[in-house]
N, C-alpha and C positions, 0 to 999 in steps of 0.2 A: 610769543604765546598768543594763541587765539583770543580775540577780545569778545566774541559774540557767537551765537549759534550759527549765524550765516557763514562765518569763516570755518567753524567746525564741519558743517555739511560740505563745503568745498574741500576741505582736507580729506574727509571721508571719501568723496567721489574720486579725487585725484589719485589717492594712494590705492583705492580699490582697483582702479585702472592699471596703475603701475604694478601692483600685485598680480594682476591677470597677465600682464606682459611678461613678468617674471616666471610664472607658472608655465605659460606657452613656450617660452624659451628653453626652460628646463626639460620640458616634455620633448621639444624638438631635438635637443641635444641627446636626450636618452633614447628616443625611439626613431629619430630621423625623419619625422613627419609632423605636420601641424595637428595639434590636438587641442580643442577648447576645453581647457582645465577648469573652468569656472563652475561653480554650483549653479549659477544661473545661465540663461542663454546669452546674455550681452557681454560685453568685454569689460567685466569687472568681478573682482572677488571680494565680497563684503568683509571676510574676516581680516583681510590685509588692512582695509580701510578702518575697521573697528580698532584693530591692534595699534596702528599709528596714532589714531585719535586719542586712545587711552594713554600711550606713551607720551605724546605731546602735551596733553592736558595735565598730566601728573609730574612728569620728569623734566619739563622745561626749566623750573628753577634749579635743577641739579646738573644740568647738561655740561657745566664746566668741569665737573669731576667724571672723567671718562669711565673709571672703574665702577663708581655708583650708578652711572648711566647704564653701563652694560649689565650690571647685576639686576638693576630695576627692570630693564627691558626683557632680560632673560625670565624673570620671575612673572611679570605682568602678561607677556605674550604667552607663556606656558599655561598660566591659569586661564586665559581666554580660550586657547586651543583645547584644553581639557573640557571646559564648560560647554564650548560649542559642539565639540564631538559627542559629549554625553547627551546634550539636549537633542541633537539631530537624531541620534540613534533611538531615544525614547519617543520622539514624536513620529518619526518615519520608519521605525523598526529596521533600519539599515545602518550598518557601520561604515561610514563614508571613507575613512582612511584607517589604517591599521599598522601600528608600529610594533606589533607583538613579536616580530622576528628581529627587532632591533634591540641592542643592549640598554639596560637602564630605562626601560619604558614603564609607564604607569597605565595599566589596563589597555594598552595599545593606542591610547588617545594622544599621549605625548611621549617623547624619548629625548634623551640627553643630546643627541646629535643635532636634531633639528631645533631644539631649544637654544643651543649654542648659536646656530645659524640665525635664529630670530634675534637674539641678543646682539650679535655683531651687526646684523642688517639695520636694526633700529639705531644703534650707536652711530653707524655711518650716515644714516638718513638725518638724525638729529644734528649732527655736527657739520655735514657737508650739504645735503640735498634740501632739507627742509627750509633753511633760510631763503633759498631761491625760490621754492614753491610758494612759500608764505608771501614773499614780495610780489609774486605774479598774481596771487589772489587779491592782494590790496590794490594792485594797479588796475584790475577790472572795475569798471563803473558799477556801482551798487545796483542800480535799476537793471542794467543788462545782466548782471550776475544773478540777480533774483529770477529773471525770466529764464535764463539758461538752466539755472538750478531747478525751476519748477518743471521745465520740459523733461529734464534729465531724471528727476524723481518720479515723474509720472510714468516714464518709460520703465524705470527701475521698479516701481510698484506693480505695474502690469506684468513685468518679467517675473516677479516673485509669485504672483497669482498663477501664472502659466506654469511655472516650475513646480510649485506645490501640487497643482492639479495633476501634472504629468507623473509626479512621484506617487501620488495616491492611486492613479490608474495603474502605474507600474506594479505597485505593491498588490493591488487587486488581481492584476493578471497573474502575477507569480503565485498568489494564493490559489487561484482557480486552477492553474496548471498543476500546481503541487497536489491539490485534492484529486484532480483527474488522474494524475500518475499514480497516486495511492489506490484509486479506484481500479485502474487498469491492472495494477499488480495484484490487488485482491481477487478480481475476476480470473486472472490468469492462474492464480493459486487454486481457486474453486473448480475451474475446468480441469486442471491437472488432477485434483483430488477426485472429481466426478469420474474421470476416465479410469483412475486407479481403483475406485470402488467398483465400477462396472466389471473390470477384469477380475478383481478378487472375489466378487460376488459370483461371477460365472464359475470360477474355479471351485468355490465352496459348494455351490448348488450342484455341480457335477459330482463332486465327491460324496455329497449327501445322497444324491440319486443312486450312485453306485452302490453305497451301503445299503440302501433301501432294496435295491434290486437283488443283491446278494441275499439279504434277509428273506425276501419273498421267495426266491428260488429255493432256499434251505427249507422254508415252511412247505412248499410245494413237494419236495423230496420226502419230507417227513410225512405229509398227508398221503402220499402215494404208497409209502411203506405200511401205513396204517390201513389203507384201502386193500393192499394185497394180503393183509393178514385177516381181513373180514371174512372171506368165504370159508377158510379153514375153521374159523371160530364158530360160524354157523353150523358147519358139518359136525363139529364136536358136540355142539348143543343138541343136534338132531339125534346123534348116536346115543347120547346120554339119556335123552327122553325116551327113545325107543327101548333102550335097555331096562329103564325103570318100568316101562309098561309091560315088558316081558316077565320081569321079576313079579310084578303085581299079579299077572295072569297066572303064573305057576303057583303062587301062594293062594290065589283065589280057587284054583282047581283042586288043590290039596285039601282045602278047608271045607268046601261044599260042593260035591259033585252034583247035587240035585239042582243046583243053580248054574251049572256049567254053561248052559247055552245062553243063559241071561247075562252072566258075568262075561263070557267070552264076547258076546255082542257089544257090551258096554266097553270092554277093553279095546276091541277093534274101532269102536266109535272114538274112544279117547285117543287111540293111536293115530287114527286118521286126522282127528282134530289137531293133535299136537304136530303131526307131520305137515298138515296144511299150513298151520301157523309158522312153522319154521320155514317152509317154502316161501310164504308171503314175506317173512322177515328177510329171507335171503334175497328175494327179488327187489324188495324195497332197498336193501343195502346195496345191491348192485347198481340200482338207478342213482343212489346217492354217490357211489363210487365213480360213476361215469360223469356226474355233474361237478364234483369237487375241483378236479384240475381246471376245468373251464372257468369256474367261478374265480379261482385264484388268478387265472390269466386275465379275466375281465377286470378284476380289482387292480391288478398291475397296470393294465392298459389305461384304466380310468385315472389312476394316480399320475401316470406319465402325461396324460392329456391335461390334467389339472396343472401339473408342474410347468408344462410348455406354455399354456394360456397365461398363467401367472407371470412366468418369466418374460413373455412377450409384452405383457401390459406394463411391467415394471421397466422393460427396455425402452418402450415408446415413451414413458414418462420421463425417464432419464435423458433420452435423446432430445425431447422437447425442451427440457430444462437447459441442457447443454447448448442447443441452438440458440436459446433466449440469451444465455450468458455470452456466447460467442458474437451475437448480434449486438449486444450492449457493449462489449469490449471494442468491437470494430467501430462502433459509433463514437465511442469516447476517444479512440485513437485518431479518428479523423478529425474530430474537433481539436484535439491536442496538437496535431500537426498544423492545422490551420492557424491556431494561436502562436505556435512555434515560428511558423514561417511569416506571420504578419509583421510587416515592417513598421517601425515607428521611430522617427527622427529623434524625438525626445528621449526615448529608452536608450537608444544606441549612444547618444551624446553623453548621457549620465554615466553609462558604463565605460566609455572611453575616457571621460573626465576623471573617474574614480575607479581604475582597474583593480584596485584592492578592496573595492566595496564588498561587504558581506551582509546578507540578509539574515536577521535574527530568527525568522520563522520559516523561510522558504529558500534557504541558501543553495540547495542542491539544484533547483531549477535555475537559479540565478547563474551558477557556474556553468550550466549547460548553454544558457544564453551567451555568456562571454565567449565560449568555444565556437558557438554557432556564428557569431559575428566577428571572429578572428581576433578578439580582444585578448584571449588567453588560449594557450595551447594545452593539448590534452595531457602532455607530461607535466606541465606546470600544475594543472589541476590535481593530478595524482600526488605530487609532491605535497601540495597544501593539504590534501585529505590525510596523507600519511603523518604530517607534522600535527 
């Protein structure tokens, strides 16, 4: 059992390194190539170091009972893995490992299979490996050990800072790209809607123009019919007026012969006046008749010109808005592609180290990155989305 903090730090460092070697070996057997499976850049996995430190510190007095040692290791390492996964997700908004597809898992952070592995591994370490490791730690001269630990822990601290910075930048990049992708999608929808509105507007305006044209043509035909009836009406009025004048002349002749010349002259004057008025009315009516069709035509032409001018103005406005949207979309797509193609060792290493990593806020963009860097195949991504 460790006697002081110095020995605990050595245990943490050594088992963090052994854990990293274990993860790399497992990944090599699984994928056939070297993958740095650590959370940090250096050759150590802190969760393994923490796990063994907790088991050694708590279960050393019970190591003679293998069943209790296994049960304690199973429980302690499972709690540690759950807490670590939960905190990492809350802090960095990414789920670094996911056992959701494994049976008997708890929110994807832990599962029965790997908890049993942890329990067996810690039992083996406590019974076989740790006595050798602990003897080697006590063999190192204290001063030399402190110097080595100081150097290692400085490197470890720098690695932690670099990794955290990389993760924050990666999350920011994912967020920016996710927002850009949403903007590109929105602009594409708006462009499509704009084109659709232009087409439907042209169809509606054409139908409306056709209706107006038919209505005006009907009005012109009606006006012409009224015009053709006007001369006959004027003639009937003239005949009526002339008949009335003749009746009055006869009546006047029978009533007072002595005033015949005077009455006849008055009747003639009245007849001439009435006839002249009728002729003037007829002439005026004919002029109006000749002007009416031309007025209707002018009105129709004016409406057509106004409609064409309005349509052209709206068309220009829509085309301008459409070009602006296309330009904005093209600019966003160019920036998106640059971010997409921009290489970063830190980003790629983290995705390779945690191929099942999921982003809580920007998972769609993260999955595209995995496919882009050949970390995940398209068919695997489709299966994940389906599940």
